[in-house]
C-alpha positions in Angstrom: -27.9 -10.7 6.1 -27.8 -11.7 9.2 -23.9 -11.4 9.9 -23.1 -8.8 7.6 -21.3 -6.5 10.3 -19.3 -9.9 10.6 -18.3 -10.2 7.2 -17.4 -6.7 6.8 -15.5 -6.3 10.1 -13.7 -9.4 9.0 -12.9 -7.6 5.9 -11.3 -5.3 7.4 -9.4 -7.3 9.9 -8.1 -8.9 6.9 -6.9 -5.4 5.7 -5.3 -4.6 8.2 -3.4 -7.7 8.7 -4.9 -9.3 11.0 -3.3 -7.3 13.3 -5.3 -7.0 16.4 -3.9 -3.7 17.3 -4.2 -1.5 14.6 -7.8 -3.2 14.1 -8.9 -2.3 17.8 -7.6 1.6 16.6 -9.3 1.7 13.4 -12.5 0.5 15.3 -11.9 3.7 17.7 -11.9 6.3 15.1 -14.8 4.1 13.0 -16.8 2.8 15.5 -20.1 2.3 13.4 -18.4 1.7 10.0 -18.8 -1.5 8.4 -16.8 -1.3 5.1 -18.2 -2.7 1.9 -16.1 -4.8 -0.8 -15.8 -2.0 -3.4 -12.0 -1.9 -4.5 -11.2 -4.7 -3.3 -12.9 -8.5 -1.8 -12.9 -10.5 1.4 -10.1 -13.3 0.7 -11.8 -16.7 2.1 -9.1 -17.7 2.7 -8.7 -21.2 5.1 -7.4 -18.6 8.0 -10.8 -16.3 7.3 -13.1 -19.0 6.9 -12.2 -20.1 10.5 -12.6 -17.2 12.1 -15.6 -16.1 10.4 -17.3 -19.8 11.4 -16.2 -19.6 14.7 -17.3 -16.1 15.1 -20.7 -16.7 14.0 -20.2 -20.0 16.4 -19.3 -17.6 19.2 -22.1 -14.8 19.0 -24.6 -17.5 19.5 -23.0 -19.4 22.4 -22.0 -16.1 24.8 -25.3 -15.2 24.4 -27.0 -19.2 25.8 -24.3 -18.4 28.4 -24.9 -15.9 30.2 -28.6 -15.7 29.9 -28.6 -19.5 31.6 -27.3 -18.1 34.7 -30.1 -16.0 34.4 -32.6 -18.9 33.5 -31.4 -20.9 36.2 -31.4 -18.1 39.5 -35.8 -17.5 38.2 -36.1 -20.7 38.1 -34.8 -21.5 41.5 -36.1 -18.2 43.1 -39.7 -18.8 41.9 -39.8 -21.8 39.7 -41.3 -22.3 36.3 -44.0 -21.1 34.9 -45.1 -18.6 36.8 -46.0 -15.1 35.0 -43.8 -13.9 32.4 -40.6 -13.9 33.9 -39.5 -16.9 31.7 -38.7 -13.4 29.4 -36.2 -12.3 31.1 -33.8 -14.3 30.3 -35.0 -14.1 27.0 -34.7 -10.7 27.1 -30.9 -11.0 28.3 -29.8 -13.9 25.3 -31.8 -11.0 22.7 -29.9 -8.1 24.0 -26.7 -9.7 24.3 -27.0 -11.3 20.8 -27.6 -8.1 19.1 -25.0 -6.0 20.8 -22.4 -8.9 19.3 -24.1 -8.7 15.6 -23.8 -5.0 15.9 -20.3 -5.3 17.2 -18.7 -7.9 15.9 -14.8 -6.8 16.7 -15.5 -8.9 19.7 -15.9 -12.3 18.4 -13.5 -11.6 15.9 -10.6 -10.8 18.4 -11.4 -14.2 20.1 -11.7 -16.1 17.1 -8.3 -14.8 16.0 -6.9 -15.4 19.7 -8.0 -18.7 19.6 -5.8 -19.2 16.2 -2.8 -17.5 17.2 -1.3 -21.2 19.0 -1.8 -23.2 15.6 -0.7 -20.1 12.9 2.4 -19.5 15.3 3.3 -23.1 14.7 2.6 -23.6 11.3 5.0 -20.2 11.1 7.3 -21.9 13.2 7.8 -24.4 10.9 7.0 -22.8 7.3 10.2 -20.3 8.8 12.2 -23.4 9.9 11.6 -25.6 6.1 12.5 -22.2 4.8 15.5 -21.9 6.5 16.6 -25.5 6.0 16.4 -24.6 2.0 18.6 -21.6 2.1 21.3 -23.8 4.0 21.2 -26.0 1.5 21.1 -23.5 -1.4 24.9 -22.2 -0.5 25.6 -20.7 -4.1 22.6 -18.7 -3.4 23.3 -14.8 -3.8 20.1 -13.4 -1.7 19.6 -9.7 -2.1 17.1 -7.6 0.2 15.4 -4.4 -0.7 13.9 -2.0 2.0 13.1 1.8 1.9 10.0 3.6 2.4 9.0 3.9 -1.4 10.4 2.7 -4.6 10.9 -1.1 -3.0 8.4 -3.1 -5.5 9.4 -1.2 -8.6 13.2 -1.9 -8.1 12.5 -5.6 -7.1 10.9 -6.4 -10.5 13.2 -3.8 -12.5 16.4 -5.9 -10.9 14.4 -9.7 -11.4 13.7 -8.1 -15.2 17.3 -7.7 -15.7 19.2 -10.2 -14.5 16.5 -13.0 -15.8 18.5 -12.6 -18.5 21.4 -14.5 -17.7 20.9 -15.8 -14.1 17.8 -18.6 -12.4 16.4 -15.7 -10.4 13.4 -16.0 -7.8 12.0 -13.1 -6.0 8.6 -12.7 -3.6 5.7 -11.9 -5.5 4.1 -8.3 -5.5 4.1 -6.5 -2.6 4.3 -9.2 -0.4 7.1 -8.3 2.2 6.8 -10.0 5.5 8.4 -13.0 7.0 5.5 -15.8 5.9 5.1 -14.5 2.3 8.6 -14.5 2.3 9.3 -18.1 3.8 6.7 -19.3 2.1 8.4 -17.5 -1.2 11.9 -19.4 -0.1 9.6 -22.8 -0.1 7.9 -22.3 -3.1 10.0 -21.1 -5.9 13.6 -21.6 -4.4 15.4 -24.3 -6.0 18.6 -26.5 -6.0 19.7 -24.2 -9.8 18.3 -20.4 -8.4 21.3 -18.3 -8.4 19.4 -15.2 -6.9 16.7 -14.7 -4.5 15.3 -11.3 -4.3 13.8 -10.4 -1.3 11.1 -7.0 -0.6 11.8 -6.1 3.1 9.0 -4.4 4.8 8.1 -3.3 8.1 5.8 -1.9 10.3 7.5 -1.6 13.5 11.2 -2.6 14.5 12.5 -5.2 14.6 10.7 -6.7 11.7 13.2 -6.0 8.5 15.9 -7.7 11.6 13.5 -11.3 11.5 13.1 -11.3 7.8 17.3 -10.4 7.4 17.5 -13.6 10.1 15.4 -16.1 7.9 16.7 -14.9 4.5 20.5 -14.0 5.2 20.9 -11.4 2.6 24.5 -10.3 1.1 24.0 -7.5 -0.4 21.0 -5.0 0.5 19.6 -1.9 -1.1 17.9 1.2 0.3 15.6 2.9 -2.2 14.3 5.6 -0.4 13.0 6.8 3.5 10.3 9.6 4.3 7.6 9.2 6.6 5.2 6.7 4.7 4.0 4.9 8.0 5.0 7.8 10.5 1.2 7.1 12.3 2.7 3.7 13.2 6.3 4.3 13.6 5.7 8.2 14.9 9.3 9.3 14.4 11.2 9.7 10.9 14.2 8.2 13.2 12.5 5.1 13.7 11.9 5.0 10.0 15.8 5.0 9.4 16.8 2.9 11.9 14.2 0.5 11.0 15.7 0.6 7.5 19.0 0.4 8.6 18.5 -3.4 10.2 19.1 -4.8 6.6 22.7 -2.9 6.5 23.1 -4.2 10.2 22.7 -7.4 8.4 24.6 -7.6 6.1 28.2 -9.9 6.4 31.2 -8.4 6.2 32.5 -8.7 2.2 28.8 -7.8 1.6 27.0 -5.1 -0.4 24.8 -2.1 0.2 23.5 0.0 -1.9 21.3 3.3 -1.4 19.7 5.9 -3.1 21.1 9.2 -2.9 18.7 11.7 -4.2 16.5 11.0 -0.7 17.8 12.7 2.1 17.2 9.6 4.9 18.9 7.0 2.4 22.1 9.1 1.7 22.3 9.8 5.6 22.4 5.9 5.7 25.2 5.4 3.3 27.4 7.9 5.0 26.8 5.9 8.1 27.3 2.4 6.9 30.9 0.8 6.8 31.0 -1.7 4.3 31.8 -1.7 0.4 29.0 0.7 -0.4 27.1 2.3 -4.2 25.2 5.1 -4.4 22.5 6.0 -7.3 21.4 9.5 -8.2 20.0 11.5 -11.3 21.1 14.9 -10.1 23.1 16.3 -13.1 21.0 13.3 -15.5 19.2 15.0 -17.7 15.7 13.3 -18.0 12.9 13.5 -20.6 9.8 12.5 -19.9 7.6 12.2 -22.7 3.5 10.5 -22.8 4.6 7.1 -23.6 8.5 7.7 -23.1 11.5 8.6 -21.0 15.3 9.9 -22.1 17.6 10.0 -19.4 21.5 9.0 -19.2 22.8 5.3 -18.0 26.6 4.4 -18.2 27.4 7.5 -20.3 24.7 6.9 -22.9 21.1 7.7 -23.8 18.4 4.9 -22.7 15.0 5.4 -23.6 12.1 3.2 -21.2 8.5 2.8 -21.5 8.4 3.4 -18.3 7.4 6.9 -17.5 8.6 9.4 -15.5 11.9 10.7 -13.1 11.3 8.2 -10.5 11.1 5.5 -12.6 14.9 6.4 -14.4 16.1 6.7 -11.4 14.8 3.1 -10.2 16.5 2.2 -13.4 19.9 3.6 -12.3 19.6 1.7 -9.3 18.8 -1.4 -10.3 21.5 -1.3 -13.5 23.9 -0.2 -10.9 23.1 -3.5 -8.7 23.2 -5.7 -12.1 26.4 -5.1 -13.4 28.0 -5.2 -9.7 26.5 -8.9 -9.5 28.1 -9.9 -13.5 25.4 -8.3 -16.0 27.3 -6.9 -18.5 26.5 -3.2 -19.1 25.4 -4.4 -23.1 23.4 -6.6 -21.5 21.5 -3.9 -18.9 20.9 -1.4 -22.4 19.2 -3.6 -23.9 17.0 -4.9 -20.8 15.8 -1.8 -20.6 14.0 -1.1 -23.6 11.7 -4.4 -22.8 11.3 -3.3 -19.1 7.4 -3.9 -18.2 6.0 -1.9 -16.7 5.1 -2.8 -12.6 1.1 -1.9 -12.1 -0.4 0.9 -10.4 2.9 2.2 -10.5 2.8 5.5 -13.2 1.4 2.6 -15.4 0.4 4.1 -18.6 -2.8 3.4 -19.4 -4.7 4.9 -23.0 -8.3 5.9 -22.1 -11.1 6.6 -24.8 -10.4 9.3 -26.8 -7.1 9.6 -26.6 -7.2 10.7 -22.8 -3.8 9.5 -21.0 -4.5 7.6 -17.7 -1.2 7.4 -15.3 -2.1 5.3 -12.7 -0.1 5.6 -9.8 -2.7 4.2 -7.5 -0.2 2.1 -5.5 0.0 3.3 -1.9 1.6 6.9 -2.2 3.9 8.6 -0.6 5.4 11.8 -0.1 8.5 11.5 -2.5 5.7 9.1 -5.0 3.2 12.6 -5.4 6.6 14.6 -5.9 7.8 12.4 -8.3 4.6 12.5 -10.4 3.8 16.1 -10.4 7.1 16.6 -11.8 6.8 13.8 -14.3 3.5 15.6 -15.6 4.0 18.9 -14.9 6.8 18.9 -18.1 3.8 17.1 -20.1 2.3 19.9 -22.6 -1.1 18.5 -22.5 -4.3 20.1 -21.6 -6.3 20.1 -19.4 -4.7 17.9 -16.5 -6.6 16.7 -14.1 -5.7 14.7 -10.5 -7.7 12.0 -8.8 -7.0 11.6 -5.5 -7.7 10.2 -1.4 -4.8 12.4 -0.6 -1.8 10.8 1.9 -2.7 8.6 4.6 -0.4 7.4 7.6 1.0 10.9 8.8 0.4 10.7 12.0 0.1 14.0 13.7 1.0 15.5 10.1 -1.6 14.2 8.3 -3.5 17.3 8.0 -0.2 19.6 7.4 0.9 16.7 5.2 -2.3 17.4 3.1 -2.9 20.7 2.6 0.8 21.0 1.2 0.1 18.7 -1.3 -2.9 20.3 -2.3 -1.4 23.5 -3.0 1.7 21.4 -5.0 -0.8 19.9 -7.5 -2.6 23.1 -7.5 0.2 24.8 -9.4 0.8 21.8 -11.8 -3.1 20.8 -12.8 -6.1 22.3 -14.1 -9.2 20.2 -12.0 -9.0 18.2 -9.1 -11.4 15.7 -8.0 -11.1 14.8 -4.2 -12.3 11.1 -3.5 -13.4 9.2 0.1 -13.6 11.3 3.3 -10.7 10.6 4.7 -8.4 13.8 3.7 -11.4 15.7 1.8 -10.6 18.7 4.6 -7.4 19.6 4.2 -7.3 18.9 0.6 -9.7 21.1 0.2 -7.7 23.7 2.7 -4.9 23.5 0.2 -6.5 24.2 -3.0 -8.6 27.0 -1.2 -5.1 28.6 -0.1 -4.5 28.6 -4.3 -7.1 30.6 -5.2 -9.1 27.8 -6.2 -13.1 26.8 -6.1 -14.7 23.6 -4.7 -18.0 22.2 -5.7 -20.1 20.4 -3.9 -20.5 16.8 -5.0 -24.8 17.6 -5.2 -23.9 19.8 -7.3 -22.5 17.0 -10.2 -25.9 15.9 -11.8 -27.5 19.3 -11.5 -27.3 20.8 -15.6 -28.3 23.6 -14.2 -24.8 24.4 -12.4 -23.5 22.9 -15.5 -24.8 25.1 -18.3 -24.5 28.1 -16.1 -21.3 27.3 -15.6 -20.0 27.4 -19.4 -22.0 25.7 -21.3 -18.6 23.9 -23.1 -17.1 23.2 -19.9 -16.4 24.2 -16.5 -13.6 27.0 -16.4 -9.5 25.8 -14.8 -9.0 25.7 -11.0 -12.5 23.8 -9.7 -12.0 20.6 -7.4 -15.1 18.7 -6.8 -15.6 16.3 -4.4 -16.7 12.4 -5.0 -17.7 9.4 -2.7 -15.3 7.2 -4.9 -13.5 6.5 -8.0 -16.0 5.4 -9.7 -18.2 8.4 -9.0 -15.6 10.7 -9.7 -15.5 8.7 -13.7 -19.2 8.5 -13.8 -19.8 12.6 -12.9 -17.2 14.2 -13.5 -15.0 13.5 -16.5 -17.7 13.7 -19.1 -17.7 16.7 -18.1 -13.9 18.5 -17.5 -11.8 16.3 -19.7 -11.5 16.1 -23.7 -9.5 14.3 -26.5 -5.6 14.6 -25.2 -6.3 14.8 -21.3 -4.7 13.3 -18.8 -5.6 12.1 -15.7 -3.5 10.7 -12.8 -4.7 8.1 -10.3 -2.9 9.4 -7.2 -3.1 6.5 -4.2 -6.3 4.5 -3.9 -7.0 4.0 0.2 -8.6 0.6 0.6 -12.4 -0.1 1.6 -11.5 0.9 5.2 -11.2 4.1 4.8 -14.5 6.4 4.3 
């Protein structure tokens, strides 16, 4: 397809949320990389269709505009038809077209900029409509949730709990930017809605403050702070300031809730002068089994099918807030047993031959890795396999953080499969420092290698590398897993990463 590069880079632009700055930074790192639609698909929204169509038009018009002056100049000087001078403007047209087809970022950028005024107007009208709707619903309590991790999990758990007693609306999935929040208000908030739960994300300072000016939350939750998105924020201090914008926006009679097991969040708790609550699992014995987690809440032992210490912490925070908002302890405790798993966040999946797959593939961070490792460390299962592409968005610390990540994983797992190229070197380095051996990807299908290594199963402490999760599943899993194995899928990079 002649416009395949254009479609590929449009897919990358969409994954980067049409942020032209991030798009060009990505291009600088990947100048000749055209991502394929493997893990996701290009969403053909009206915006995507417009940008694609206009970009195709630009790729044809610009070469014509550039070659036209050359053609006029040649005709004026020598006239037509004389010799083969008509080939000059044709060559100019062809070369310009080839450059634009090879580097469609130029036409995509121009198309995106052309669309911006109309998009800004639509955004303005949408936000105004949402603000008007919120003003009309005076009895609505808005809960804002932010943090470097755990936002979606706490939101979903809190939504399930509060829905037992109240009419509740919430932002969907991991949608946490101002347009999606405004759209949620317009579509989901009804006159009878009593509580609105808004997930608030940010890539830079000021974004959460803008969300708060729209939603006007009365309750703010900080689920934890870590170096997630450090590449964009540059310093951990900027991340703290960005998250604290939610607390600064609360009214004097508002309520702030903080995760006290996170150093950064606990620091903000101490800084806060409003009415505040904290939640923690320190001193709480958490028992993690393959299909259930037990812990203490309100002086009683509770069980949940949401596995892991991190989920116990999320449930604890949501429960404390639900109680403050009007639920009785008995109602909360009954709800915990029936909580539905949050997709791709320590989600338990039963695999073939009795194997257990823990899907923790949604955008991971340092705290998320630690929580997953602690969960699996307690399980008496063999073998334990981790499949991961490592950590991204760690800025200058990316290499060192991935080395440390691999070193920690080496003390928990029996095998490791490193997928993607993005962090392969630091991950291999970390495992090697712990005495592991790595085998190159091309050995995977070499039957001689497998039989020489071990006719039954490959020995422990080996790192395998694969280009994708699908290749890992096809080439390695049959060799290193057996009935009852545990496989952790930790983090999953979008297609813009190699």
